[in-house]
N, C-alpha and C positions, 0 to 999 in steps of 0.2 A: 335631414336625407334625405330623402325619397325625390324634392325639391331639386337637391344636390343634383344627382344621377342622372335626373333626367333634363338637365341643361342643354341648352342647344352644342357643347362640343358633345353630348351621351346621345344625340342626336342627328346627330353629325357622322358618328362612328355609327349609328345603325344605318343609314343613310347607303355611308361607301361600302360597309361588306355587304349590305344587299343587289347596288348596281355591281361590283366583285361577280358577287354571284352570277347574278345576269349576264354577265363575259361567259363566263365560266361554263355555261351553260349553254350559251350558244353557238362556243367553240368545238363544246364538245358534241352537242350535237351535228354544228357542219359537215365534217366529215361524212356523215353518214349522207345527209344532203349532197352536197358535191361529188360522191365517190363516183358514177358514175363518170359525169361527167370529167373529173378532173384525171383518171384511169384513161379514158380517147383521148384526152390532150398529150399524151405519155406514148401514147402510142398501143394501149392495151386494149382488147375484143371480146369478145364473146364471152367464155366459161370463165377466162380471165377476167373480169371485171367485179363477178363473185368472187372469189378464190384469196384474185390478189388483195381485193378489199376486205374481206374477213381476215388475213394474215395483219395487215395494216389495222385493220380495227383489233384485234390483241393484241400488237407491238403496242397501240398508245395503250390500251388499258395494261399489259405490265406495266407499262412505263408509272400509269397511276399507282399501281399495288404499291411498287419502290417508294411511290414519290408519299403516298401517304404513311407511309413509313419513317421516313427522311424527313418530313415536313415534320411530324409529331412528336418524333426526338425532339431539332430543334427548334420548336416555340418551346417545348417546357422545358428548354436548358439554356439558351438563351432567349427565348420573349418571343411572346404572342405577336405585336405590331412589327416584327419583322421578317417574321411569313410570311403577315399581309404584302407586306414588298415583294421581296426575291418570288413569290406563285407566281404571283399578277405579274413580273415580268419577264419572267423567262417562259409563261405560257403566251404574251402577249408578241413578244420576240420571236420564238414559236413560230404563230401563225401567221406572223406577215411574212415572214421568211417561208414558208410554204406557198406564196404567192408567186415566188418566183424556181421552185422548183421544177426543172427536165426532163429528172429521170426516177424511176420507182427507188434504187439506195438511198438516196438523199430524203426524199420526201419517208421515207421510212423514219430516218433517223429526227429527221422534224417531227413526228406525231410523239415517236417517244417522247422525247424534252417534252414538247407540249403535252404528253401525260402526267409528268414529271410535273410540273407545273400546275397546272388543274388538279395537281392529288391536293395540296395545300389551302387552296383559296375556303370552303367551304367550313375549315374544320375551324385556321386561326381565327373569320368572325365570328362566328358558333359562340368558341370559349371565351374570344374578346369584349360579346355581347351579354354571353354570360355571368361570366365573372366582375360585369360592373352595373350592370342593372341590379337592382334588388330583387328580392324572389319574389315578388310578386307579379313582377313585370316581366321577367327571363321569356314567359312565355310569347308574350306578344313583339319583342326582339325578333325569336326567332322564327315570328310564324311569319315576319315582314321580306326576313332574307330571304328563306325559303319560295312565297309564294311569288317575290318578288324577282329570285329564280329563275322559279321554274319557268317564267314567259319569254327568258330567252330563247326557250323551244320553237317555240312559236314564231319569235320574229326571224330565225335563223330561215325556217325554208321562207319566210315573205320576203325576204334580203336577196334569196337565189332567186328569184322569181324578177325581181325588175328588170333582169333583159335576157335576151334568149341569145345573146354572143353567146360563142362555144368557151371562151377562155374569163366568162364573167365569174367562172367560181376563184379566178385569180382577187381578185376584185372584192371577194366575200371573208376571203381570209385576212387582207387588205385590212378592213374594215372592223373585222374582229381585235387583229394586235392594236389598234387604230384607236378601238376604245377604250382597251388597258391602260396604253398607255396613258389615255388622257388622266383616267382614273387614277394613278398616282400622284396626281397635283390635290385628288381630292386628298390624295392621304398624307398627307402634312398634317394636315388638322387633327389627324387620332393622337389615340396616348395608347405610352401602356397599361396593362390590368393591374388595377393596384394590388393584387392578392399574389401576384406574382411577385411582385417587387417586394411583397413581406415575405417572401419565403426564405427562412432561415439558410444560409450559406451553405452547412453543412449536411441538408438531405438529399436525397438521391431525386436529381430529377430525372426526365424521357430515357427511362430503363423500359425499352421494351419489350427485353426480357421477364421482368419484372411481373407482368401477366401472368403468366406463365409457370411462375415458381409457387403460388399459392391456387388450391382450390378452390377457395372463394371464388378469387379473383380472376379466375380462368372462366368458371362458370361464370360469372357476373359477364365476364366478357362478350362472353361467347354466347352469352341470354343474347345480347343489345345487338349483337349480330345478326342471328335467325330473328331478331324483332322485325329485320327491314326486307325480308327476301322479299315477300310477296307484293312488296312495291315492282322493286327487278322483275318476275317473275311476269305481272302484269304487261310489264312495259314490254320484257324482252320475246317473252311467248305469246301471250294473247293477242297482243296488239301489234307485235312484229310479222305475226303468222296472221294477221286478221282481214288480210288481203283473198288468200287461201281458204279460210275459216268459213272466213262469211259467203263464197264464192263456191263450199258445199252446205251448203242452207240456201240456196237459192233465192241470194243476193240481185235484183233485179236493179243491174248495174256494176258497175266498177270502182270500187275504192283504193286507193293509192296506199305506196308503204308510204309516203309523204305527205296524208293527209292526214293515214290513222294516227302516225306521232305527232303531227300538231294537233289534232281533235285530245286527244289522250293528253299530253301537254298543260290544251285547255284546261282538262279538267283537275289534273293537279296542280294546275298555279289557284284554282281556285278551290280545292280542298285541302293546299296546304293551310289559307284563310282563314279558312271554318273549322279545319281542326285542330288548330290554334285557339281559333275562341275558344270551342269546344272545352277542352282542356281549361282554359282559364277561367268558363262558364263554372266548367262541374268541380272547380281545382283539384283537379286528377290528370298528372300524363298516363297512366294505364287501364282506364277508364275509358276513355277517349280515346286510344288506339286500339284497345280491346269494339270497343262502337264500329268501328273504322271496320277493323280485322272481319267480322261478323258479316254486316251487311255487303261486304266485298268478297268477301265466298261465297256467299247468295247471289249476286249479279255475277258471277263465276258461274255457278251453275247454269244460270239464265242460260246467262253467254253461247254456253255450250251444248248445251241441250233442249231451248225452249223455245229457242228464235230457229224460224222457216219462211221462207217468200216475204223476203223482209225488203225494203228500200235502201239505198241508199243513205238518205235521210235518218236515214232509223238507224242503223246499221254506224255511224253517223256518233248520233246522238248515243248510243250504250257504250261506246267505246270514250266515248265524253266521262258516261257515268261510271267505268270504270278507273278514266281518271282520275274522278274526283275521292271515290272510297281509292286510293289508291295511294291520295296525296296524303300521307299523316306524316311524310319525312319532315316536316319542323319536329313535329312533338317528338318525334323518334326520336332524333338529333341530339332535342335537348333534353330528355331523358337519360338516356347516352350523354351526357356531360355531365350532368346532374349527379350519377352515380361512382364516378372518382373525384379522385384529392385532385388536390392543384396543380403535386410533382406527378398526374399521367394523363393531368384533365386533357391537353392538348394532342398528347398522345393519340391516346382514345376517342378524340371528338375527329382525329383527321384518319386515320383507318380504322373506323369504325363502318364509315360510310363507304371508300374503299373497297374492304370486304368486301359489302354487300353489293355495291359492281362484280367485282368480279366473283364473285358465287351464279354469275349467270353463266359463267362457262360451264361449269358440270353441269347444271342447270339445265343449261338448251342442250349438251350432249347426251344427257337424261333423254330429253325430249325425244333428241333424234333418232337414239339408240329404240326407242317404246316405239316409234313410230308404224316399223314394217310389221308388228306382231301384232298392233293393236288397236293402228289408225293413230290420223291426225288428231281425233277430236279426243280419243280417249284417253290419248298418250298426253295431253295436255289436261287433261282433268288429274292423272293418278297427276302427276310432277306438283299438282298443282295441292292435293291431299297432302305430299309432305313438306310441301311451300309453308300454309297454312294451319296444319297445325304445329311445325316447329316455332312459326312464329307467335298461335293462342299459348304456347305450354311455356313456351318464353315471358311476355309478358305475365304471368302466373305467377311467376317465378319470380319475377323483379320486383322491389322494394319502390313504393310510391316517393316519389321526387318533391313534387308538387313544392315549393316554398321550405324547400331543406335549404340550409346554410351551406354554399359551398367551401365556405372558407376551414379545410381541412387537409389533409395529407394519408398517402396511402403508405402503410408499413410495409 
C-alpha cells in the first residue's frame, strides 16, 4: 500500500502543490514589494503611498477571507482537484492583468480577485496530499509544500530588483501570472482524493456553518486558528516594524522593510522543513509546535528587550531566527487538516490559514492603539503575550493527530 501511495503520480502531486504554493506566496508578497513603485506609476505620492497601499492590502485580505470560505466549501462539495485548477487560474490571470492597470479602482478590483484566488491554493494542496499519503508520511508531504512555498517570498524581492526601470513592477506581475499559468499544464497529471470520491452521496459536505453548530467542533476549529497567531504576529508586527524597532535599539546602519521580509521568509522556509522533520521524529504534531512556540517566545523577549548597539548583520540574523521558529506553518496546517472529517476537511484547511492571516488586522490595530500609551516595544510585547498565550493554550487543548486515520466524517 505504501509503495502505491508513493508512486510517481503521488510525487508529482506533492511537487505541483509545492510549486503552486511557491507561486501563491510570490504573488501574495509581491504587492508589498512593488507597492510604492506601482502606486507612483499611477500618479500617487507622499502619504497617499502608505494610505492607499494599506487600503489595497486590506482589499486583498478581504478577498482572501471570502475566498477561503468559498473555495473550502466548493472543495468539500465538488472535489479538491477542481480547486487546484480554479484558484490558480483566477489569481494567475488577476496578477497578470495587474501589470496592465492604469487607475487605482482597477488595481483594487484585481487585488480583490487575486486575493480570492490566492485563498484556495494552499488548502487544496494540503488536503489532497494529506488524504493521499499514508499516515506516517503526511508530515513529509506538507513540509515540502510549506517549505518550498515560503521561498516564494524570497524570490519576489529578488525579481523586483532585476531592473531599475520604474515600470518594472508590471513585468514582476507578468512573471507571477505566467508562472501560475504554466503550472496548469503540470496539474493535468494530478488526481482526485480517493477519500473524497468514497464519501457516501447522502453525507452533508462543505457546510461551513456546521463548524459553529456544535460546541465541541467550534472549540476545535477556534483552537486551530489560535494556534497559528504567533506566525503572523512575528511577520506582521515584529518583522514589519523591525526597521523602527531596531533603530530604537541603536542599530548601526539601516535595515529596510524589504530586507526584513526577505530574511524573515528565509527563516520561515527553512523552519518549515525543520519543524516538519521534528514532527516526524517526535511522532507528534503538538510537541513540535509547542517547542517552536516556546523558543519563539523567548526569542521575542530577547529581540524586544535584550538587544542594543547592534550591527545590521546581527539584526538580520535575529530576524531570520524569528522567522525560523515562526516556521511551524507546515505542522500547524497538517494538524488542522487532520483534526476534521473528510466532509469538512477542505473547508477547515482553507479557511483556517486565511483567518490566521486575517487576524493580523485586529492584532495590528491593537498594536497601534497601545503605542501612544506604552511605547512601541512594550506594545509589541503585550500583543505578543496575547498571541503566544492563546496559541500555547490551544495546542494544549487539541488532540494529537500524528498517525491518525483521516477516513472519517464529522456528524
